[in-house]
N, C-alpha and C positions, 0 to 999 in steps of 0.2 A: 256659907261658902265664901272664901276670900275673894274680894273684888279688886279690880285693877282700874286705874284712872282711864277714862276713855281717850282714844286718839282724837286730836282736835278736828279731824275731818268728819268724824262721826257726829251726827246731829244729836244734841242733848235731848231733843224732843222724843227721840226714839230709844233712849236709854232707860234702864230700870232706875227707880227713884234713888236707891242708895248710891248709884254711880253719879247722879247729878251733884251730890254733895262734894264729889271729888273732881269737879270739872276743871279746876285750876291744876294743870298738869306740869310736870317738869319739861315737857317737850317745848313749850313756848319759850321758857327761860333758856333752855339749851340752844334753841334755834337762834335767838338773838345774840347770845355770846359767841357761839360758833361762827355765825355769819361774819362778825368782826374779825375773828381769827382767820377765817378763810380768805377774806379780802387782804389781810395783812400778809398772807403767804403767797399772793399771786405774782410777786415779782419774779420768781423763778418758774419757768415753764419747761415741761419736758421737750426734748428735741423733736422736730418734725420728722416725718417718715423719710423725707429726702435728705435729712441731715443726721445720720447716725452719730451717737456720741462717741468720742475718741477715748483713749485710755486715760486721759488726765495724767499723763506720765510725768517723769521727773524733770525733763528739760535739763537746765543747768543746776537744779536744786538737789538732785540725787534722791529725791523722794516725790511722792504724789503732791501735786500742786494744792496747797491749803485752800486757795480760793475755789478750786474745782470741788474739793471735798465738802466745803460749806454749801456750795450750790447743790451737790448731791443730797446733802442732808435735808435741804428745803424740799426736795422732791420725794423723800423717802417716806415709807409707811411708819416706821418707828419714830422718825423725826416729828411726826404729828402727835405722838402719844402724850408728851408733857402738856401741850396746850389743851388737848381734849380732857385730860385727867383733872386739870386745875378747875375746870368748870364744875365737876362733880365733887371732888375732894373737899372735905371741910364744909360742905353745904348740906342743905336738907333734901336735895334732889334725889339722892340715893335712898331716901327713907320714905318717899311718898307712896310707894306701891309695894306690895308683897312680892318677893322673888320666887316664891313657891307656895302651893303647887301650881302646875300648869292649869290655866282656865281657858280652854279654846272656844267656849260657847259664844262669846260676844262676837268674835271675828267670824265664826260660822254663820251667825245671824245676819251680820252686815254684808259679808262678801264671801260666799261659798263657791263662786265660779270665777276663775281667773284666766287671763290670757298671759302666756309666757312669751315675751318678745326679745329676740336678739337684735338690738339696734343695728349692729354691723351688717345685717342681712336685709336692711330696708333700703329700697330705691327711693331717692328723694328728687323732688322737682326743683329746678333752678339751683340756687346756692343754699337751700335749706339743709340743715343737719338732720340726722335721723330723729333726734328728739323733737325738732320742729315739725317734721313730717308727721310724726305720731300725734302731735298736739293739735292737729287740725280738727275743728269741731265735727265735720262730717264723719271722721273716723270714730270718734267717741259715740256719736249718735248710732252708728252701725253696731258698735260693740254693745251698747246698752240694749239695742233691739234684739241681739241674740243672747242676752242674759249675762253678759260679762260684767262683773262688779269690781274687778280688780285687775291691774296690769302689773305684771312682774317683769322688771328689766333685767335680763340675764347677760352676763359677760359684757357689761357696759363700761367698765373702768379701763384705765390705761393698762396695757398688757406688754409682755416682754418684747414683742416685735418692734415697738417704737424705739427701743434702744439699739436696734440695728445689728445685733450680733448673729442672730440666726432667724431671720424673719420667716423662713420656710417652715420652721418648727412651730410657728404660731398660726393656727387656722381657726381656733375657736374663741380666743380671747379669755380662756379660763386662767391663763398664767398671769394673774393680776400683779402689777408692780407699783400702783399708785392709788390714792384715794379719789383722784379726779377722774372725770370722764375721758374716754379716749377721744383723740382729735376728730375721728370720723363719726363719732357718736354725737358730740355736741359739747356745750358749755354749761356752767352752772346757771347762766341766764336762760339758756334754752330749757333746762330742766324746770326752772321756776315757771316758765310759760306752760310747760306740760302739766305741772302740778296745778296751775290755775285752771286749765281746761278740765282736768280730771275732777277737781273739786266742784266745778260748776255742774258736772254731770254726775256727781256723787259716786265717783269711781276712785277706789284706793290705788295707791302705788306701792311697789315693793322692789327690793333688789338684794344683791348678795353682800355678805360680809367678805372681808379678805379671806381667801381660802387657806387651809393649813399647808398647802404647797403653792408657793407663789411662782412668779417668773423670775428671770434673771434681770434685775433692775437695780435701782440705787441702793437698796438695802443690802443686796448680795455683794455689790461692788464695794460698799463700805465695810462689810464683814470681812471680805477677802483682803482688804487693805489694813485690817486690824484696828479700825477706828473704835475707840472706847468699848462699849458693850455690844456693838453690832455683831461680833462673832458669835455671841450667845443666842442670836436670833434663829440660827439654823443648826441642824445636826451636822456640824462641820468640825473637822479635826485638822490642825496644822501638822504637816508632815516634815520631820527633820530633813535637812538638806541632804544628809548622807544616804537617805532612803529614796530620793527622787528617782533613782534608776529603777525602782520597783513600780513606778507609776507609768501609765500610758504616755507615749510621746505627746507633748502639748500641741494643740491645734489653735494657738493663740491664747491670749490671756483668759478669755471668758467663754470660750466654747467648751462646755463640759464634756468630758469623755468618760464613758462608763468603764469601770474596772471589770476585767474578765475574772473567771474563777481563780486562775493561778495568781493574778496580781492581788486579789483579795486575800487569798490564803497566805501569801508572803507577808502581808501587813499584819495578819492575824498572828502568825508565828513570832513576829517581833513585838507583839503586845500593843500595837497601834489601834487595830480594829477589834471589836468584840468577836469572838468565835461564832457567836450566834445571837440573833435578836429574837425576842418573843414573837415578833411579826413573822419570823420564818415558820413558825408552827401554825400560823393562821392560813389555812389552805384557801380561804376565800379572799384574802387581801389582794389588792391590785399589784401588778408587777412594779418593781422598783429595784434599787440597789445603791451601790456606792459609785460616785463619779469623781473625777479630779479636775481641778482648774489648771490653767497654765501657770507661768511664773508671773506673779503679781507684785508690783512695787508698792510697799506699804506706806502709811503716813509717816513712819519713822525712817524710811529709806531702805528698809530690809526687803529682800525678795523672798516671797513665800509661795508655797503650793499647798493646796488644801484638798482634802477628800471630804465629800459631803453626801448625805442621803438624798435620793431623788425619788419622785413619784412618777411612774410611767415612763418618763424620759428625762435626760439630764437637764433639760431646760426648766424643770420644775423642782427646785430645792425645797426640802421639807422643813417646816418650823420646828423648833425644839421647845416643846412645852415644859420640859423638866429642868431647863437651865436655871441656875440660881439667880441670874440677872432678871428673870421674868420678862424678858424682852418680847417673847412670843405672846404672852398673856397681855402685855401692855399694848401691843400692836392690834390684837383682835378686839380688845376693849375700846381702843380709840376708834376702830372701825364701827363698833356698835354705837358709840356716842355720836359719831358723825352721821351715820345713816338714820338712826332713830331720832336724833336731836336736830341736827342741821337740816336734813332733808325731810324730816317728819314722816318717815316711812313706818307704817304700823307692822309690817312683816319683813323680816330679813332672812336670807338663806345661809345655811352653814354647809361648808364642805370640809369635814374634819376626819374622814376615814384615813387620810395619810398619817394621822397620829397613832393609829392602832399598832400596838405591839412595840412601842418605842422604848423598850427596856432591854438591857443586856441579859443574856441568859437563854431562856427558851425551854427550860426543863418542864415548865408548866405552861399551859395555854393562857395567855393574858392579852387583853386588848388595851391595857393601860398605856398612856394616860387618856385615851379617847373618852371613856365615861366621865372622868373628872372634867375634861374640857367641855364636853357637851352640857353637863349640869351647870358648870360655872357660867357659860355663855347664855344658856337658857334663863338662868336666874337674873343675870345682869340686864338682859334686854327686857325682861318682865318688870324689873324695878323702874325702867324708864318708860313703861307703858306700852311696850311692843310685844310681838310674838315672833317665835323662831320656827323655821322649817329646816330640819336636817335633811339635806338633799341626797345624802348618801343612802344606798340600800344596804342595810345591815341584817345579819342573821336574827332569827326570832329571839333566841336566848339573850342576845346583846340588847335588843330593843326592850325586852322584858326587864332588864337590869337598868337601862338608862331612862326610859320614858316616864316613870313615876315622878321624877324630879328634874327631868332634863328638858329638851326642846319641846315646844308645844305641839309640833307636827313633825312627821317623818314620811319620806317617800314610801309608798305602800310596798311591802315585800310580798303582798298577796297578789296584786294585779300587775306589777311591773314585770314585763317580759312574758309572764305566763299567759296573759290574755292575748297578746300579740301572737304568741306561739300557737295558741289554740286556733286562732283565725287562719294562720298560715298552714297548719298541718291537720286541722280538723280533729285534734286530740286535746281534750281539756283535762287530762289526768293530772298534770302538774299543777294546774290551777286548783283543782279539787284538793290536792295534797296540801297546798299552801293555805287554803282556807281552813282546813282542819288544824294545821299547825298553829295558825294565829288564834283560833278559838281555844285550843288547848293551852296556849301561852297566856291567855287572859288579856290579850292586847285589845285596846279600844280602837275599833275601825274608824271612829269619827276623828281620830287624831292622825289618820293617814292622808297623804296627798296622792290622788290618782291622776296620772298623766297619760297622754298619748305620745307615741314616738315623734321625736323632733329630728332636727338635722344631726343630732348627736348619735342617732341610730338606736338599735335595740341591743342592749348589753346582755349577752348570754353567759357572762361570768357567774351570774346567779349566786351571790353570797348566801342567800337564804337557803340554798340547797347544798352548796359545797361545804358549809359549816357542819352539816350533818354527817359528812364523810360516808362511812359504811353503814350508817343507821338510816332506816327509812324515815321520811318526813312524817308519814302517818302509818298506822297499822296496816300491813298487807301491801304497802307501796314499795317502790324500788328504793334502794339506798340513794341518799341525796346526790353523791358524786356520780353514781351510775345514771341517775335520772338526768343530770346536767349534760353528760356526754351523749345520752340518747336524744335529748332535745337538740343539741348542736348538730348531730348527724341528720336528724329529721329536717331541720331548717335548711341545711346545705342541699338536700335532695329537692326541696321545693323551689329554690331560686331559679333553676333551669336556665331559660333563655336570657335572663336579665344580665348575667355575667358581671361586667365591670360597672354596670349601672345599679347593681345591688351587691356591692363588694362585701365579702365576709373577711375581715382583717382581725386576726387574733380571735377574741371572743365577741367582737361587735359586728352586727349586721347593719351596714350603713344604709338604712332606708328610713323614710319618715312614714307617717300613717297613710298618706295618700298612695305612695308607692306600694306599701304593704297591702292596701285594699285592692290595688290593681293586680298584684301578683296573686292574691287569693281568688280573684275573679277569673284567673286563668289567662290574662292578657299578656302579650309580649310588650316590650317598650313602645313599639310603633303603634300597637292597638290601643295602649293606654292614652296616647295623645289624640286619638280620634274622637270627634265630637259625639258619635253615636254610642260610645261606651262610657260616657260620663255618668249616666244614670246608674249603671251597675257599680261604678267606683264609689259614687256618693252613698249608695245603699250599704255597701260593706263598711265604709268609713263611719256612717252614722250608727251602724250596728255596734262597731267597736266603741264609739263614744257613748252610746246608750248604756251599755253594760257598766262602763266605768262611772258614768254620771249617776247611775242608780245606787252607787255605793255611798255609805256615810263618809264624812270628811270633806276636805277641799277637792275641787275638780280643777285641774290645771291643763288648759288647752294651749299647746304650742302654736304660735301665730302663723307659721307656714301652713298649718292645717286649714286655715280659713281660705288661703289662696289656692290650696290643692296643688302645691308645687310638686313637680316630677323631677327625676334625676338629671343632673348635668352629664355631659359626655366630655371626653378630653378635648374635643374641638372647641368647647366653650371656654376652656381654661388655659390650654397650653398650645405650643406650636407643634409638638409631636407627642404621640401617645406615651412614650417612655418617660416624659418629663413632668407628668402630672401626678398628684397624690390622689389615689383612688378614693380615699375617705372624703374627698371634696364633692363626691357625686351628690350627696344629700344636702349640700350647703349652698344652694342657689339663692339668689336674691328675689324679693317679691315686693309688691306695693299694694297697700290697701286702697289706693286711689286708681282711677283709670289710667293706663300707661301713657306716658308722654312720648311722643314720636321721637325715636332715636335714642331714648334713654335705655341703655342695656347693661349698665354697670354701676355699682355703688361707688361712693366716694373712696372706699377702701379697696376697690378693685374686684369686688365679687360680682360675677356675671349674673344676669337675670335668668332664673330657672324657667323652664316650660311650666305652664300652669293649666291644670285641668278645669279650674273653676274661674268664673269672672271675678273682678275685684270685689272686695268685701262690701264697699258702699253700694255696689250694683246688686249683689246677691240678695240683700235684705228685702228687695221687692219682688224676688222670684220664688214662686211656690215650688217646693221640691228641691231647692238649693241646699247646700250644706249649712249655710248660715240660718236659713229658715228652720232646718231640722234642729240646729242647736238651740234656737229660740224655744222650740217645743220642749226640749229636754230641760231647759232652764225653768220653764213653767212647771214641769213635773216636779223638779226639786223644790220649788217654792211651795207648791200645793201640798206636798207630802211632808216637808221638813226632814227629808231623808238625810240631809247633811249631819244632823244631830242624832240620827238613829243608832240603835244598838243591834248588831248582828247576833242573833241568838242561836242559829242552827244552819247546817247545810243539809237540807232534805235530800234523800237518795234519789238519783236519776239513773236511767237505764242506758242511754246512748253514750258512746265513747266521747263524743263531742259536746255533751250536755253538762250543765252545771246549774245549781239552784241555791239561792240564799234566802233566808227568812230574816227580815229586819224589823225590829219593834220601833215604831215611830214615836217621837216625843209627844207628851200630853196624852190625849185620848184619841189620837188619829188612827189607831189600829196598827196593822202590820203591812208590809209589802213583801210579796214573794217575787224575787227577781229570778227569772229562768231564761237561759240562753242556749241556743243550739248552734254550735260553731261548725257543724257539718254542712257540706254542700248539698245534702239531701234532706227531705222532710222527715219528721219523726213524731211520735206521740209519747209524751211523758206522763206517767202515772205517779202523782204526788200525794202522799198521805201526810196530813198535818196532825201532829200529836197534841193530845190534850194538855200535856205539860207545857206547851207553848201558849196556853191560854186561848186556844181556839177550839170551837165545838161544832156540832152539826148545824148550828144556825149561822155559821160564818158565811158571809156573802163576799164574792170576789168580782172585781172588775178590772180589766186591763187598761191601764192609763195611757198606753200607746196605741192599742187597737181596741176601741170601745165596743166592737162587735162581740168580744169574748166576755162572758160572765160565767160565774160558777156559784154553787151552793154546797155548803158542807166542807168536810175535811178530807174527803176522798175525791181527788180531782183528776180528770182525764184532760190533758192539755195538748192540743195539736200545735206542733211547732213547724213553721216553714223553714226552709234552708236559711241559715244565718239570720235567725230572728231572735230578738230579745223581747220578752214580755215583762212588764212591771205591773203586777196584779195587786191592787189595793184590797186588803182583807179587813172586814169589819164584822 
């Protein structure tokens, strides 16, 4: 089996003997060289939030100020590419480790349970940054106590809001515009302190690469000004001046305005835009389209207007992987070198679904260049000694094509949304269909990342179902598109009294796991905040976590789950109800430490969320708390080695809300039968284990979560309480 150099934070004493010979890795060399480069580039800093950047206009020059353009280049993503590439080009660094095939086993051994943290949502004490708050030793002691072995920093980089053009459009920080950390997140020095604390507690760190749809920042400004090869970075087309009348009226230089159908058709008729993109045939692809800029004064003094592709909203322009300048590839490569090299992160996340169908035509269904990009980035990161997590949810057929030589891990299309929907509606049919589809596709469950709902909500767009169209996901099931519509309707019915505190906007239900657990328990928002109902919320929450923790692969727990955050209301955020964005309901701030008196808002202006649970550092000493429950699930994963297990079958179940999986454990540890009852009423399941699964009449079973249950043989009568998950070890 091809082996990869170990990440420096992994102790050589715990690595296989062949890996010890490869202990000298490129990461140390990369980190030293890139550190000097990063320090050299610190002269230019992004503008503060109270100082939005101006247009850098012509003044008396009749063109964009050259000094301003140089300053923008120092801030840009593409501007860092040459310095990053020179570290690897012409050296032995790119030859030290194999780029393929993916080898996830080492990371699964060292860190199979992760905490996903959005630093922007952390409340901090005094003048501490979010990274400094997270770096406090008591926090890591609490995380280790509940089994967390890795911390994934989400949306930590500088985002579009800092440039001041449409701050209201940036609520998540996903619209990345720079390699550096956002001002309210922290500095490189803060990150170094966090890395030191993490290393002392033997906890790994991870974060994102630049996404395939950035924000409106220096790179976009330089592209629109026609600076060198920057226009090739985005899917952008310069519009001849005599056709500007076909574009939407400008709303300033940089506020992108989406083209409507008639405006798009007019440009198509004149041969400016393609009549159709391959993406248009992808029914599962996220919304997007063409948008136009205002009148932008270029580096040469020429006024230009551009039309560009955007992902979800005009504030997220899409990179152009196919451009001959290779600027998109160079930008993403620079991000990989900086994250894996400079910051020494063993795991990096990819968001590349915006690249799907980036081809003119559309007569045939094609996701190009997404597969090529996924494979290229997966191989490059492996050559540097790291692993990649493709955070996008993709259809089963696309994963079947990409994963053999692509990213090391992908967000699970099996458990994402389907498990949450089963808890919400007591109907596990979609979950059963997705399990069957994954088994039929031959996908490795151990290369999936299983997550719980976070502040981003529950996405009911369900690409894994919509791609099936009019075909059923599994024999006898509903057609994929019909099943998706059925699920959306069912979720709407269950929201009930929660209204704007559980808003359904588009295809996204904006609730996190705590709120979902409260809704499933039948509580109203007022009841969810009552102390006497916390036990019921924790029970549902741990039930949800238990089912996902019993799956092979990585387990990723969003940090707000530890605090048990509940929804914000408009009174927390705005002066009047009509002026707040409803999707902010799930985006409240929290703190792992006991609250500081009067601290009710983050440095970035996010208000504290109501919390059902005590602070993390307090919970670890409370029997029956969510944190103590997670510690038990971590022990189960360690004892069974289920992270590296192989799902071999889905045994038949009787109840509409029931599902079962049989997983073969590594080595000679046997099998585990994971069975869950998502219904609010008890049931009894009759499970027959087949001899083809290497189980016989002498098989003994013991529930790892409820040790009072034991069984003998392959014909099992299993009593299931309401909303109960059993993990039965079979030997």
